C-alpha positions in Angstrom: -83.7 7.3 -24.4 -81.4 3.6 -23.5 -83.7 3.2 -20.8 -86.4 3.5 -23.0 -84.6 1.3 -25.1 -84.0 -1.3 -22.8 -87.9 -1.3 -21.4 -89.4 -2.2 -24.5 -87.5 -4.7 -24.5 -84.1 -3.7 -27.2 -80.9 -4.4 -25.3 -78.7 -4.4 -28.7 -80.3 -0.5 -29.2 -80.1 0.3 -25.4 -76.1 -1.0 -25.3 -75.5 0.8 -28.6 -76.7 4.1 -27.6 -75.3 3.7 -23.8 -71.5 3.0 -25.4 -71.9 5.9 -27.5 -72.6 7.7 -24.4 -69.7 6.6 -22.9 -67.5 7.2 -25.4 -68.5 10.9 -26.1 -68.3 11.4 -21.9 -64.8 10.4 -22.1 -63.7 12.3 -25.2 -65.7 15.5 -24.0 -65.1 15.3 -20.7 -62.6 12.9 -19.7 -62.6 9.0 -18.7 -62.9 10.1 -14.8 -65.8 13.2 -14.6 -68.6 11.7 -12.4 -71.0 11.7 -15.5 -68.5 9.7 -17.6 -68.1 7.3 -14.5 -71.9 7.2 -14.1 -72.3 6.1 -17.8 -70.0 3.8 -17.5 -72.0 2.4 -14.2 -75.6 2.4 -16.5 -73.5 0.3 -19.1 -71.6 -2.2 -17.3 -75.8 -2.9 -15.5 -77.0 -2.6 -18.8 -74.5 -5.5 -20.6 -74.5 -7.7 -17.1 -78.1 -9.7 -18.3 -76.6 -9.9 -21.6 -74.2 -12.1 -20.5 -71.0 -9.8 -21.5 -69.2 -10.9 -17.8 -65.4 -9.8 -19.4 -66.9 -6.5 -21.0 -68.5 -5.7 -17.3 -66.1 -6.6 -15.0 -63.6 -4.5 -16.9 -65.8 -1.4 -16.8 -66.7 -1.9 -13.3 -63.4 -2.1 -12.2 -62.6 1.6 -14.6 -65.5 2.8 -12.5 -64.2 1.6 -9.1 -60.0 3.3 -10.0 -61.7 6.6 -10.7 -64.6 6.5 -7.9 -61.5 6.4 -5.7 -60.0 9.3 -7.7 -62.8 11.6 -7.8 -62.9 13.7 -4.5 -65.8 13.4 -2.3 
């Protein structure tokens, strides 16, 4: 759904939905679960064109930290 919203030009809607997904996955799966990390990376990609550079950097640092700990 977030990808569809993005494609239709609803950047704010895509961002809001992805933020909900990241928070839900953190809560249910944990911060370092591969699906959570993937969602964080997608959210960072969505935020980049919106000019939220500090948030993008923070998310990508979290992604990198988690990837270093995830086996395989």
